[in-house]
C-alpha positions as CSV (number, residue, x, y, z in Angstrom):
1,M,-94.3,118.3,11.5
2,L,-95.9,117.7,8.1
3,V,-97.2,121.1,6.5
4,H,-99.0,120.8,3.3
5,P,-98.9,124.1,1.1
6,W,-102.4,125.0,1.8
7,D,-101.9,124.9,5.7
8,A,-98.5,126.8,5.7
9,G,-98.5,129.9,8.0
10,T,-97.3,133.3,7.0
11,D,-94.9,135.2,9.2
12,E,-97.5,137.4,10.4
13,E,-99.8,134.5,11.3
14,W,-97.4,132.5,13.3
15,R,-96.3,135.6,15.2
16,A,-99.8,136.6,16.0
17,F,-100.5,133.1,17.0
18,V,-97.6,132.6,19.3
19,A,-98.5,136.2,20.8
20,S,-101.9,135.0,21.6
21,Q,-101.2,131.8,23.4
22,S,-99.8,131.4,26.9
23,V,-98.6,127.8,27.2
24,G,-96.1,126.1,25.1
25,T,-93.8,123.1,25.3
26,L,-90.0,123.5,25.7
27,V,-88.0,120.6,24.1
28,V,-84.4,120.3,24.9
29,P,-82.2,117.7,23.0
30,T,-80.1,115.2,24.9
31,D,-77.9,112.4,23.9
32,D,-80.8,110.1,24.7
33,L,-84.6,111.1,24.7
34,P,-85.3,114.9,24.8
35,V,-86.5,116.5,27.9
36,V,-89.9,117.9,27.3
37,V,-91.5,120.7,29.6
38,P,-94.8,122.3,29.2
39,T,-94.7,125.9,30.5
40,H,-96.2,129.3,30.5
41,Y,-94.2,131.7,28.4
42,V,-94.4,135.3,27.0
43,W,-93.7,136.3,23.6
44,D,-92.0,139.7,23.5
45,G,-92.4,140.3,19.6
46,S,-89.3,138.4,18.7
47,R,-88.4,136.0,21.5
48,V,-89.9,133.5,23.7
49,L,-89.2,134.3,27.7
50,L,-89.9,131.9,30.3
51,H,-88.4,130.6,33.7
52,L,-87.8,127.3,35.3
53,A,-86.9,126.0,38.6
54,R,-83.1,125.5,39.1
55,P,-83.4,121.6,39.4
56,N,-85.6,121.2,36.2
57,P,-83.8,118.6,34.2
58,A,-84.3,120.7,31.0
59,L,-82.0,123.5,32.6
60,Q,-79.4,120.7,33.3
61,A,-79.6,119.7,29.7
62,L,-80.0,123.1,28.0
63,R,-77.1,124.2,25.9
64,D,-77.3,126.5,23.0
65,R,-80.4,125.6,21.2
66,A,-83.8,124.0,21.9
67,L,-87.2,123.7,20.2
68,F,-90.2,125.5,21.4
69,S,-93.7,124.3,20.3
70,V,-97.0,125.9,20.7
71,H,-100.4,124.8,19.4
72,G,-104.0,125.6,20.1
73,D,-107.4,126.6,18.6
74,W,-108.2,122.9,18.2
75,A,-111.4,121.3,16.9
76,Y,-112.3,117.6,16.2
77,V,-114.5,117.6,12.8
78,P,-116.8,114.6,12.9
79,S,-117.5,112.6,9.6
80,A,-120.9,113.9,9.2
81,W,-119.9,117.4,9.4
82,K,-118.2,117.0,6.0
83,A,-121.2,116.0,4.3
84,V,-123.0,118.5,1.9
85,G,-126.2,118.2,0.0
86,E,-127.0,114.6,-1.0
87,E,-123.5,113.3,0.3
88,D,-123.9,110.5,2.8
89,P,-122.8,111.6,6.1
90,A,-121.6,108.2,7.1
91,L,-119.1,108.4,4.3
92,G,-117.5,111.8,5.5
93,I,-114.0,111.8,6.4
94,P,-113.3,113.0,9.8
95,T,-110.3,115.4,10.5
96,S,-108.9,117.7,13.2
97,L,-108.4,121.5,12.9
98,Y,-105.6,123.3,14.7
99,A,-102.7,125.8,14.7
100,A,-99.2,124.5,15.5
101,V,-95.9,126.4,15.5
102,T,-92.5,125.0,16.1
103,L,-89.7,127.4,16.7
104,T,-85.9,126.1,16.6
105,C,-84.3,128.5,18.7
106,S,-81.0,129.7,20.1
107,A,-81.3,129.5,24.0
108,E,-79.8,131.6,26.7
109,V,-80.0,131.0,30.4
110,L,-80.5,134.1,32.4
111,E,-79.7,135.2,36.1
112,G,-79.5,138.4,37.8
113,D,-81.0,141.6,36.3
114,Q,-81.9,139.7,33.1
115,L,-83.9,137.1,35.2
116,L,-85.7,139.9,37.0
117,D,-86.5,141.5,33.6
118,V,-88.0,138.1,32.6
119,L,-89.9,137.8,35.7
120,R,-91.2,141.5,35.3
121,T,-92.5,140.9,31.6
122,T,-94.2,137.8,32.7
123,L,-96.0,139.4,35.6
124,A,-96.8,142.2,33.3
125,A,-98.5,139.9,30.9
126,F,-100.3,137.6,33.2
127,E,-101.2,140.1,36.1
128,P,-101.6,143.4,34.5
129,G,-102.6,146.0,37.1
130,S,-102.6,143.6,40.0
131,G,-100.2,145.6,42.2
132,V,-98.0,142.5,42.6
133,A,-94.6,143.4,44.3
134,D,-91.6,143.6,42.1
135,P,-89.8,140.3,41.9
136,S,-86.6,141.9,43.4
137,V,-88.3,141.7,47.0
138,H,-87.9,137.9,46.7
139,E,-84.0,138.2,46.5
140,R,-83.4,135.3,48.8
141,R,-85.5,133.0,46.6
142,L,-84.3,134.2,43.1
143,P,-81.3,131.7,43.2
144,G,-83.9,129.0,43.0
145,I,-84.9,129.7,39.4
146,K,-83.3,130.8,36.0
147,G,-84.8,132.6,33.3
148,I,-84.6,131.3,29.6
149,R,-84.5,133.5,26.4
150,L,-85.4,131.8,23.2
151,T,-84.7,133.3,19.8
152,P,-86.2,131.7,16.7
153,V,-83.8,130.6,14.1
154,T,-86.2,128.6,11.8
155,V,-89.9,128.2,12.1
156,Q,-92.5,125.6,11.0
157,A,-96.0,127.0,11.0
158,K,-99.1,125.0,10.3
159,F,-102.7,126.4,10.3
160,K,-104.8,123.3,9.4
161,Y,-108.3,125.0,8.8
162,G,-109.8,123.3,5.6
163,G,-107.2,124.8,3.1
164,N,-107.8,121.7,1.1
165,L,-111.6,122.0,1.0
166,D,-114.0,123.7,-1.4
167,D,-116.0,126.6,-0.2
168,D,-119.2,124.7,0.4
169,H,-117.5,122.1,2.4
170,R,-115.5,124.7,4.3
171,A,-118.9,126.7,5.1
172,Q,-120.5,123.5,6.3
173,V,-117.7,122.9,8.8
174,A,-117.9,126.7,10.0
175,E,-121.5,126.3,10.6
176,R,-121.1,123.4,12.8
177,L,-118.2,125.0,14.8
178,R,-120.5,128.0,15.2
179,E,-123.3,125.7,16.5
180,T,-121.1,124.0,19.0
181,G,-119.4,127.0,20.4
182,Q,-115.9,126.3,19.2
183,D,-115.2,130.0,18.6
184,R,-111.5,130.0,18.3
185,A,-111.2,127.4,15.7
186,L,-114.1,129.0,13.8
187,A,-112.3,132.3,13.9
188,Q,-109.1,130.7,12.3
189,L,-111.0,129.0,9.7
190,E,-113.0,132.1,8.7
191,R,-109.8,134.0,8.7
192,R,-108.1,131.5,6.5
193,S,-111.2,131.3,4.2
194,R,-111.1,135.1,3.7
195,N,-107.3,135.2,3.0
196,A,-107.5,132.3,0.4
197,A,-110.4,134.1,-1.3
198,A,-108.4,137.5,-1.2
199,D,-105.3,135.7,-2.7
200,P,-105.0,136.5,-6.5
201,A,-103.0,133.3,-7.0
């Protein structure tokens, strides 16, 4: 993933973003093409937790490492949105806004009590207070799944929200996002703009 200096995310940013999302993509290397699996996950503050059905080809291929990709808070910025003042809207250059984090991880496959811990953590995240039964009641079905724990080793974090634009153009894009109700992308753009303004460098 290409990450320009003005789009690079901090440690605090990428951790908060991964914690705020719930779906990512597990990418498992093979001798041929990788196995790619979109999946719900939970971020426990330092690791990605998920589970897959035992026949899933990602489990068959998984060894000791994998990639995990999370992206979101997207917005398409049409050409005209980039025109300020007397600039010709027809000559604006469209772009995409988004956050993306790619984690290169060590990988562990979990069964038994460790699998139950993953399932409990997942239920607590997705169904807090629902009264759902503890996963241990499904003892006969548990052999059909396995947990996966991914621990990041290296991180690429990109927050592409107009970091290369001047204040006027960034404000113009923000106003259009506000008008069209694209609140998540707007929040990212405004946060990044505030951080850039506060940076003494």
